[in-house]
C-alpha positions as CSV (number, residue, x, y, z in Angstrom):
1,M,-0.2,-0.2,-0.2
2,T,1.7,3.8,-1.2
3,G,0.9,6.6,1.1
4,F,-1.1,10.1,-0.1
5,T,0.8,11.7,-3.0
6,Q,-0.1,16.0,-2.5
7,I,-1.2,16.6,-6.5
8,A,-3.0,19.9,-6.0
9,L,-4.0,23.0,-3.8
10,V,-7.3,23.5,-2.7
11,T,-7.2,26.8,-4.9
12,D,-6.6,24.8,-8.1
13,I,-9.9,23.7,-8.1
14,P,-12.5,26.3,-7.5
15,E,-16.2,24.9,-6.3
16,G,-18.4,23.2,-8.4
17,T,-15.1,22.2,-11.2
18,M,-13.0,19.3,-11.8
19,R,-9.0,18.6,-13.2
20,S,-6.6,16.0,-14.1
21,Y,-3.7,14.6,-12.8
22,Q,-1.7,12.2,-13.8
23,V,0.1,10.3,-10.1
24,E,2.3,7.6,-11.1
25,R,0.9,5.6,-13.9
26,N,-2.7,6.8,-12.9
27,R,-4.9,9.6,-14.2
28,I,-7.2,10.6,-12.0
29,V,-9.9,13.2,-12.1
30,V,-10.2,15.5,-8.8
31,C,-13.5,17.0,-8.4
32,N,-14.4,20.0,-6.3
33,L,-18.4,19.1,-5.3
34,G,-19.7,22.1,-2.2
35,G,-16.5,22.3,-0.9
36,K,-15.0,18.9,-0.5
37,F,-13.4,16.9,-2.8
38,F,-13.0,13.6,-5.1
39,A,-11.0,11.7,-6.6
40,L,-12.1,8.9,-9.7
41,A,-10.4,7.5,-11.9
42,D,-10.0,9.7,-15.3
43,E,-11.4,7.1,-17.4
44,C,-15.2,6.1,-18.7
45,T,-15.8,3.0,-18.2
46,H,-17.5,2.8,-21.2
47,D,-14.9,3.3,-23.7
48,A,-11.9,4.3,-21.9
49,A,-12.3,8.4,-22.7
50,P,-11.2,10.7,-20.0
51,I,-14.2,11.2,-18.2
52,S,-12.4,14.9,-17.4
53,D,-13.7,15.8,-21.0
54,G,-16.5,15.9,-20.1
55,K,-18.5,17.7,-17.2
56,L,-19.7,18.2,-13.9
57,E,-23.3,18.3,-13.8
58,G,-24.5,18.3,-10.1
59,G,-23.1,15.6,-8.0
60,N,-23.0,13.9,-11.4
61,L,-19.3,13.1,-13.9
62,V,-20.7,13.3,-17.3
63,C,-18.6,11.7,-20.4
64,A,-18.6,13.7,-23.3
65,R,-18.1,11.1,-25.9
66,H,-21.3,9.1,-24.8
67,G,-23.2,10.4,-22.4
68,A,-22.2,8.3,-19.2
69,M,-22.7,9.4,-15.8
70,F,-21.0,8.8,-12.3
71,D,-21.5,9.6,-9.2
72,V,-19.2,12.1,-8.0
73,V,-19.2,10.6,-4.6
74,S,-18.6,6.9,-5.1
75,G,-18.0,6.4,-9.0
76,A,-21.1,4.3,-9.4
77,V,-22.8,4.5,-12.2
78,T,-25.7,6.8,-12.4
79,G,-26.8,7.2,-16.2
80,P,-26.1,4.4,-19.5
81,P,-24.2,3.9,-21.6
82,A,-21.8,2.6,-18.9
83,V,-22.5,-0.3,-16.4
84,I,-19.5,-0.6,-14.6
85,G,-18.8,2.0,-12.1
86,I,-15.1,4.4,-11.9
87,D,-12.5,4.0,-9.7
88,K,-12.4,6.5,-6.4
89,Y,-9.6,7.0,-4.6
90,E,-9.2,8.4,-0.6
91,V,-8.2,11.7,-0.5
92,K,-7.9,14.0,2.5
93,V,-7.2,18.1,2.5
94,E,-4.0,19.2,5.2
95,G,-3.8,23.1,5.0
96,N,-4.3,23.8,1.3
97,N,-2.9,20.8,0.2
98,I,-4.9,18.2,-1.8
99,L,-4.0,14.7,-1.4
100,V,-4.5,11.2,-3.0
101,R,-3.7,7.7,-2.1
102,V,-3.2,5.6,-5.0
103,D,-2.9,2.0,-3.7
């Protein structure tokens, strides 16, 4: 198990937005939903497109290619055509730093 890696500052991701990062060999999208940060794999499970190319609508990430939707908090599918959820990562905030654990 690896530890946490600092990937961003709180100020880098304004509320209601998302941003993609490379952590080790993983593409990760970090979302700011209501001032809380959530990290998910940056890959739509429907066709492997970067989910960060899509948009954040309320509590869902919407894929730009085919409209698959995923819950920001859990990574679960909330709309087709995807049927498998997105992996989520543990996030913690220390001061102004956003850290993610990639196992």
